[in-house]
C-alpha positions in Angstrom: 142.8 -49.1 -27.4 139.8 -50.8 -28.4 138.1 -50.7 -25.0 139.2 -46.9 -24.8 137.7 -45.9 -28.0 134.5 -48.0 -27.2 134.3 -46.0 -23.7 135.0 -42.8 -25.8 132.2 -43.4 -27.8 129.6 -44.4 -24.5 130.6 -40.9 -23.2 130.0 -38.9 -26.6 126.7 -41.1 -26.7 125.8 -39.6 -23.3 126.6 -36.4 -23.8 125.2 -35.7 -27.3 121.9 -37.8 -26.0 121.8 -36.0 -23.0 121.7 -32.5 -24.6 119.6 -33.7 -27.4 116.9 -35.4 -24.7 117.3 -32.0 -22.7 115.8 -30.1 -25.5 112.9 -32.8 -26.4 112.2 -33.1 -22.8 111.7 -28.8 -22.8 110.0 -28.7 -25.8 107.7 -31.6 -24.7 106.8 -30.1 -21.3 105.9 -27.2 -23.1 103.8 -28.0 -25.7 102.1 -30.7 -23.7 100.5 -28.1 -20.6 100.1 -25.6 -23.6 97.6 -28.3 -25.4 96.0 -29.0 -22.0 95.6 -25.2 -21.5 94.1 -25.3 -25.1 91.3 -27.7 -24.2 92.4 -31.3 -25.6 92.1 -34.0 -23.4 92.4 -37.5 -23.3 95.7 -38.8 -25.4 95.8 -36.1 -27.8 98.0 -33.3 -25.6 100.7 -36.6 -25.2 100.8 -38.0 -28.8 100.9 -34.3 -30.3 103.8 -33.0 -27.9 105.6 -36.3 -28.7 105.3 -36.0 -32.2 106.2 -32.5 -32.7 109.2 -32.4 -30.1 110.7 -35.8 -31.9 110.5 -33.6 -35.4 111.9 -30.7 -34.2 114.8 -32.5 -31.9 115.6 -34.8 -34.9 116.2 -31.7 -36.8 118.9 -30.4 -34.8 120.1 -33.8 -34.4 120.5 -34.9 -38.1 120.4 -31.6 -40.0 122.1 -29.2 -37.6 123.2 -26.5 -40.4 119.6 -26.7 -42.0 118.0 -26.3 -38.3 120.4 -23.5 -37.3 119.4 -21.8 -40.6 115.5 -21.9 -39.1 116.4 -20.7 -35.6 118.4 -17.5 -37.2 115.1 -16.9 -39.4 113.2 -17.7 -36.6 114.4 -15.2 -34.0 114.7 -12.3 -37.1 111.0 -12.7 -38.0 109.8 -12.9 -34.3 111.9 -9.7 -33.2 110.6 -7.8 -36.5 107.1 -9.0 -35.3 107.3 -8.0 -31.8 108.9 -4.5 -33.1 105.9 -3.9 -35.3 103.2 -5.3 -32.9 104.2 -4.5 -29.8 103.2 -6.6 -26.8 99.8 -8.1 -28.5 101.5 -11.4 -29.6 99.6 -13.6 -31.4 100.4 -17.1 -31.4 99.3 -18.5 -34.7 100.3 -15.3 -36.4 104.1 -15.4 -35.1 104.5 -18.6 -35.3 103.2 -18.3 -39.3 105.3 -15.7 -40.0 108.3 -17.2 -38.8 107.5 -20.8 -40.3 107.6 -18.8 -43.4 110.6 -17.1 -43.1 112.4 -20.4 -42.3 110.8 -21.7 -45.2 112.3 -18.8 -47.6 115.7 -19.3 -45.9 115.6 -22.8 -46.2 114.7 -22.4 -49.7 118.2 -20.3 -50.2 120.1 -22.4 -48.1 119.5 -25.4 -50.9 119.9 -23.3 -53.6 123.6 -22.3 -52.2 124.2 -25.8 -50.8 123.7 -28.6 -52.7 121.7 -31.2 -50.8 119.0 -33.8 -51.1 116.2 -35.0 -49.1 117.5 -36.6 -46.1 117.3 -33.7 -43.8 113.1 -34.1 -43.9 113.4 -37.9 -44.4 115.2 -38.2 -40.9 112.6 -35.2 -39.5 109.9 -37.7 -40.6 111.4 -40.4 -39.1 111.3 -38.4 -35.8 107.4 -37.8 -36.2 106.7 -41.5 -36.3 108.8 -42.2 -33.8 107.1 -39.6 -31.9 103.4 -40.7 -33.0 104.3 -44.1 -32.0 106.3 -43.4 -28.6 103.2 -41.0 -27.8 100.8 -43.5 -28.7 102.4 -46.4 -26.7 102.5 -44.6 -23.3 99.0 -43.3 -23.9 98.2 -47.1 -23.9 100.5 -47.6 -20.7 99.3 -44.5 -18.5 95.7 -45.4 -19.2 96.1 -48.7 -16.9 98.2 -46.4 -14.1 96.1 -45.2 -11.7 98.3 -42.6 -9.8 99.2 -39.3 -12.3 102.7 -39.3 -13.4 104.5 -36.2 -13.5 106.3 -34.2 -16.0 110.1 -35.4 -15.2 108.9 -39.3 -15.4 106.7 -38.8 -18.3 109.5 -36.6 -20.3 112.2 -39.4 -19.3 110.1 -42.4 -20.8 109.1 -40.0 -24.0 112.9 -39.4 -24.7 114.0 -42.8 -24.1 111.2 -44.2 -26.1 111.5 -42.2 -28.8 115.2 -42.6 -29.1 114.9 -46.1 -28.8 112.3 -46.3 -32.1 114.0 -43.8 -34.2 117.4 -45.9 -34.1 115.3 -49.0 -34.5 113.8 -47.7 -37.6 116.0 -45.1 -39.0 117.8 -46.4 -41.3 115.0 -48.4 -43.5 112.6 -45.5 -42.8 115.1 -42.9 -44.1 116.0 -44.7 -47.2 112.7 -45.2 -48.1 112.7 -41.2 -47.3 115.0 -40.6 -49.5 113.9 -42.4 -52.4 110.6 -40.9 -52.2 111.0 -37.5 -51.0 111.7 -34.4 -53.3 114.6 -33.0 -52.2 114.1 -29.4 -53.4 111.4 -29.2 -50.2 113.8 -30.7 -48.0 115.5 -27.6 -46.2 112.8 -25.4 -46.7 110.1 -27.9 -45.0 112.7 -28.6 -42.2 114.0 -24.8 -41.5 110.4 -23.7 -41.5 109.7 -26.3 -38.9 112.5 -25.0 -36.3 111.6 -21.3 -37.4 107.8 -22.1 -36.0 108.9 -23.7 -33.0 111.6 -21.1 -32.1 108.6 -18.5 -32.5 106.4 -20.3 -30.3 109.4 -20.0 -27.7 109.2 -16.1 -28.5 105.5 -16.2 -27.7 105.8 -18.0 -24.4 108.6 -15.9 -23.2 107.0 -12.6 -24.9 103.7 -13.1 -23.2 104.9 -13.3 -19.7 105.8 -9.5 -19.6 102.6 -8.8 -21.3 100.3 -6.4 -18.9 97.5 -6.6 -21.4 96.5 -10.3 -21.2 94.1 -11.4 -18.7 94.6 -13.4 -15.2 93.7 -16.6 -16.4 96.0 -16.2 -19.5 98.7 -15.1 -17.4 98.2 -18.4 -15.2 98.2 -20.7 -18.1 101.5 -19.3 -19.3 103.2 -19.6 -16.2 102.1 -23.3 -15.7 103.8 -23.9 -19.1 107.1 -22.2 -17.9 106.9 -24.2 -14.3 106.6 -27.5 -16.6 109.5 -26.8 -18.5 112.5 -27.1 -16.1 111.4 -31.1 -15.0 110.9 -31.6 -18.4 114.3 -30.6 -19.4 115.6 -32.5 -16.8 113.6 -35.7 -17.3 114.8 -35.5 -20.9 118.1 -35.4 -20.3 118.3 -38.3 -17.8 116.0 -40.3 -20.4 118.3 -39.3 -23.3 121.9 -39.9 -21.8 120.1 -43.3 -20.4 118.8 -44.5 -23.5 121.7 -43.1 -25.4 124.4 -45.1 -23.7 122.3 -48.5 -23.7 121.9 -48.2 -27.3 125.4 -47.9 -27.5 126.6 -50.7 -25.7 123.9 -53.0 -27.7 125.7 -52.1 -30.6 124.1 -48.8 -32.2 127.2 -46.8 -33.5 125.2 -43.3 -32.3 128.4 -41.6 -33.4 128.4 -42.3 -36.9 125.3 -40.1 -37.0 126.4 -36.9 -35.3 
């Protein structure tokens, strides 16, 4: 019976971390390419994309109800923006509008459902893991002569972030719960998720905008081309890292 329970826990970790890794990998690949298109170079695109994707994925992994509230607010705010503005979509404007709507929805959620600062503490732990993983991978890639594809890059980032998150989660979350104000936890997490949703709407909506110049349309096409291999690479990296961590004694099912 014990071996059966252990096998079930490993399969559960494989599935959950695979889906979480797919979300992480798709976000990372899209953000990384967007930052490259915007002109950032060197280690900055990798570190920023890893940190942002880690924060968002952690919010879904550790605070699903709040993340869903943020998703709903982001979708509604983005649809309202598209109805009013039309095809002239500005990334900063739609992300700011959706982020504000997400914060309002998160504030209402925290008023309706009593909660503490754990969601924000978990999300900031993801930020820490993403920054550290992005920095370490940037150092490693500095010694690699050949360019690394999106699939391999996403798999490596997801696996490293997952390991760092599980190793540092207990003490960082405990520290965050002790110091972070609970009243801003749900609004900030929901606002972050809503802004990411709005960014996704901006990418998809811009592909059908005929008013965009050729260079911008090509840049968006490059972003969309990087998302499928990033998703698959993230799924592989998440599944493998989740299985290995479960085998090494990290009870990942306790966090679900």
